[in-house]
C-alpha positions as a Markdown table, in Angstrom:
| # | Residue | x | y | z |
|---|---|---|---|---|
| 1 | Met | 7.4 | 6.6 | 16.4 |
| 2 | Ile | 6.4 | 3.1 | 14.4 |
| 3 | Thr | 2.3 | 2.7 | 14.0 |
| 4 | Ser | -0.2 | 1.1 | 11.8 |
| 5 | Arg | -3.8 | 2.4 | 10.6 |
| 6 | Val | -6.2 | 1.5 | 8.7 |
| 7 | Gly | -5.2 | 2.9 | 5.3 |
| 8 | Arg | -1.9 | 3.1 | 6.4 |
| 9 | Gly | -0.5 | -0.2 | 7.2 |
| 10 | Leu | -3.0 | -1.8 | 8.9 |
| 11 | Ile | -5.0 | -4.7 | 6.5 |
| 12 | Tyr | -7.3 | -7.6 | 7.5 |
| 13 | Ala | -7.0 | -10.7 | 5.9 |
| 14 | Gly | -10.9 | -11.5 | 5.6 |
| 15 | Glu | -11.4 | -14.5 | 4.1 |
| 16 | Thr | -7.7 | -15.0 | 2.4 |
| 17 | Pro | -4.2 | -16.4 | 4.1 |
| 18 | Leu | -3.1 | -13.0 | 4.3 |
| 19 | Ala | -0.4 | -12.6 | 7.3 |
| 20 | Cys | 2.5 | -10.9 | 8.1 |
| 21 | Thr | 4.8 | -11.6 | 11.3 |
| 22 | Ile | 7.9 | -9.3 | 10.0 |
| 23 | Thr | 7.9 | -5.9 | 12.3 |
| 24 | Val | 9.9 | -3.6 | 12.4 |
| 25 | Glu | 11.6 | -1.6 | 15.7 |
| 26 | Gln | 13.4 | 0.9 | 16.2 |
| 27 | Thr | 16.6 | 0.4 | 18.1 |
| 28 | Ala | 18.7 | 3.4 | 18.3 |
| 29 | Pro | 18.3 | 7.0 | 17.2 |
| 30 | Met | 18.7 | 6.7 | 14.0 |
| 31 | Gln | 18.2 | 3.2 | 13.4 |
| 32 | Leu | 15.6 | 0.2 | 12.8 |
| 33 | Thr | 15.6 | -3.2 | 13.2 |
| 34 | Val | 13.6 | -5.2 | 11.2 |
| 35 | Arg | 12.8 | -8.7 | 12.2 |
| 36 | Glu | 12.4 | -11.7 | 10.9 |
| 37 | Gly | 9.5 | -13.1 | 10.0 |
| 38 | Tyr | 6.9 | -14.4 | 6.8 |
| 39 | Phe | 4.6 | -12.8 | 5.0 |
| 40 | His | 1.8 | -15.3 | 3.3 |
| 41 | Ser | 0.4 | -13.3 | 0.1 |
| 42 | Thr | -2.7 | -14.0 | -1.0 |
| 43 | Gly | -1.7 | -14.1 | -4.9 |
| 44 | Asp | -4.4 | -13.4 | -7.9 |
| 45 | Arg | -7.8 | -13.1 | -6.5 |
| 46 | Lys | -9.5 | -13.3 | -10.3 |
| 47 | Arg | -7.6 | -16.9 | -10.7 |
| 48 | Gly | -8.6 | -17.9 | -6.8 |
| 49 | Val | -6.6 | -17.3 | -3.8 |
| 50 | Ile | -2.7 | -18.8 | -4.2 |
| 51 | Pro | -1.3 | -18.2 | -1.3 |
| 52 | Gln | 2.5 | -17.8 | -1.2 |
| 53 | Lys | 4.6 | -17.8 | 1.6 |
| 54 | Tyr | 7.8 | -15.4 | 2.0 |
| 55 | Thr | 9.8 | -16.0 | 4.8 |
| 56 | Leu | 12.6 | -13.4 | 5.7 |
| 57 | Val | 15.5 | -15.2 | 7.7 |
| 58 | Gly | 17.3 | -13.2 | 10.5 |
| 59 | Asp | 17.3 | -9.8 | 11.6 |
| 60 | Arg | 18.6 | -6.6 | 8.9 |
| 61 | Val | 19.4 | -3.7 | 10.6 |
| 62 | Val | 18.3 | -0.2 | 8.5 |
| 63 | Asn | 21.0 | 3.2 | 9.5 |
| 64 | Leu | 19.5 | 5.7 | 8.6 |
| 65 | Val | 20.9 | 9.0 | 7.5 |
| 66 | Ser | 19.6 | 12.7 | 7.3 |
| 67 | Asp | 20.9 | 15.0 | 4.9 |
| 68 | Pro | 22.2 | 18.7 | 6.3 |
| 69 | Val | 20.0 | 20.8 | 4.1 |
| 70 | Lys | 17.2 | 18.4 | 2.0 |
| 71 | Pro | 14.4 | 16.6 | 3.6 |
| 72 | Val | 15.4 | 12.4 | 3.2 |
| 73 | Ala | 12.4 | 10.0 | 2.0 |
| 74 | Tyr | 12.8 | 6.3 | 3.2 |
| 75 | Asp | 10.6 | 3.0 | 1.7 |
| 76 | Leu | 11.2 | -0.5 | 3.1 |
| 77 | Asp | 10.0 | -3.0 | 0.5 |
| 78 | Leu | 9.8 | -7.2 | 1.1 |
| 79 | Val | 11.3 | -7.9 | -2.2 |
| 80 | Ser | 12.5 | -11.6 | -3.7 |
| 81 | Asp | 14.2 | -13.1 | -6.5 |
| 82 | Gly | 12.1 | -16.2 | -6.3 |
| 83 | Thr | 14.6 | -17.9 | -4.6 |
| 84 | Thr | 15.5 | -15.5 | -1.6 |
| 85 | Thr | 13.4 | -12.9 | 0.5 |
| 86 | Thr | 15.1 | -9.8 | 2.0 |
| 87 | Val | 14.3 | -6.1 | 3.1 |
| 88 | Leu | 15.1 | -3.5 | 0.0 |
| 89 | Val | 15.9 | 0.0 | 1.7 |
| 90 | Lys | 14.9 | 2.9 | -0.8 |
| 91 | Asn | 15.8 | 6.4 | 0.0 |
| 92 | Arg | 16.3 | 9.3 | -2.3 |
| 93 | Val | 16.8 | 13.4 | -1.8 |
| 94 | Gly | 15.1 | 15.3 | -3.8 |
| 95 | Ala | 14.2 | 12.8 | -6.6 |
| 96 | Trp | 10.5 | 12.1 | -7.8 |
| 97 | Glu | 11.2 | 8.2 | -7.8 |
| 98 | Tyr | 12.7 | 5.4 | -6.3 |
| 99 | Lys | 15.5 | 3.5 | -8.3 |
| 100 | Pro | 13.2 | 0.4 | -10.3 |
| 101 | Leu | 14.1 | -3.0 | -9.0 |
| 102 | Asp | 16.7 | -4.7 | -11.0 |
| 103 | Pro | 15.5 | -8.2 | -12.7 |
| 104 | Pro | 15.1 | -10.4 | -11.0 |
| 105 | Trp | 13.9 | -9.0 | -7.8 |
| 106 | Val | 10.1 | -8.2 | -7.5 |
| 107 | Lys | 8.8 | -6.1 | -4.6 |
| 108 | Ile | 6.2 | -8.4 | -2.7 |
| 109 | His | 4.8 | -5.7 | 0.0 |
| 110 | Glu | 5.4 | -2.6 | 1.3 |
| 111 | Leu | 6.9 | -3.3 | 5.5 |
| 112 | Leu | 7.3 | 0.5 | 6.3 |
| 113 | Tyr | 5.3 | 2.7 | 4.2 |
| 114 | Glu | 7.6 | 6.0 | 2.8 |
| 115 | Phe | 8.4 | 8.5 | 5.9 |
| 116 | Val | 10.1 | 11.4 | 5.5 |
| 117 | Leu | 13.4 | 13.0 | 7.7 |
| 118 | Pro | 13.7 | 16.3 | 7.8 |
| 119 | Pro | 17.2 | 17.7 | 7.4 |
| 120 | Glu | 19.6 | 17.7 | 9.8 |
| 121 | Cys | 17.3 | 15.0 | 12.2 |
| 122 | Ser | 19.1 | 12.9 | 14.6 |
| 123 | Asn | 16.5 | 11.3 | 16.2 |
| 124 | Val | 13.3 | 9.5 | 14.4 |
| 125 | Asp | 11.2 | 9.1 | 17.6 |
| 126 | Thr | 9.0 | 11.3 | 16.6 |
| 127 | Ile | 8.6 | 10.7 | 12.8 |
| 128 | Pro | 5.2 | 9.2 | 11.6 |
| 129 | Met | 6.3 | 5.7 | 10.4 |
| 130 | Tyr | 3.4 | 3.2 | 9.4 |
| 131 | Leu | 4.3 | -0.3 | 9.5 |
| 132 | Leu | 2.3 | -3.1 | 7.6 |
| 133 | Val | 0.2 | -5.0 | 10.0 |
| 134 | Val | -2.0 | -7.4 | 8.8 |
| 135 | Arg | -4.7 | -8.9 | 11.0 |
| 136 | Pro | -6.8 | -12.2 | 10.9 |
| 137 | Gly | -11.0 | -11.8 | 10.1 |
| 138 | Phe | -12.4 | -8.3 | 9.7 |
| 139 | Pro | -13.1 | -5.1 | 11.3 |
| 140 | Glu | -15.2 | -5.0 | 13.9 |
| 141 | Gly | -18.3 | -4.4 | 13.2 |
| 142 | Thr | -17.7 | -6.3 | 9.5 |
| 143 | Gly | -17.9 | -9.4 | 8.1 |
| 144 | Pro | -17.9 | -11.5 | 4.6 |
| 145 | Lys | -20.7 | -9.7 | 2.8 |
| 146 | Asp | -19.1 | -6.5 | 4.0 |
| 147 | Trp | -15.6 | -7.1 | 2.6 |
| 148 | Lys | -16.9 | -8.5 | -0.7 |
| 149 | Gln | -18.4 | -5.4 | -1.3 |
| 150 | Gln | -16.2 | -3.0 | -0.6 |
| 151 | Thr | -13.5 | -5.5 | -2.8 |
| 152 | Gly | -15.7 | -5.6 | -5.4 |
| 153 | Ser | -16.1 | -9.1 | -5.5 |
| 154 | Val | -20.1 | -9.2 | -5.4 |
């Protein structure tokens, strides 16, 4: 079950150029497909908004594998080496942390936040997965003043 909610994938761009058209779909019982698109980041706020565009070219198929005994955690990140943008699929069985990225690769943003497959999982239909979704503007009932106060920009 791929979804988004505030605090878990759903964010608003506010007055920034933040945007994302990359989506993730379940395409088989144990398979996800990351659809090509772009991610516009906002850069470093301390020096002003520096938009950067990362383009994911082509779809990426992710085959999920469960363990017969232990839960398996997965995490999908958008990463770049400065030239190429791709999806990094991280998984771990029982470890506390994922292996760090090898230079020159850097994490741009999470696409699908960490989710856990129970032992012997054969279908992810009911597994909650939270996808990065960027909506333009502000949440309903809020505006620039609210956003600036929430982010400490005032």
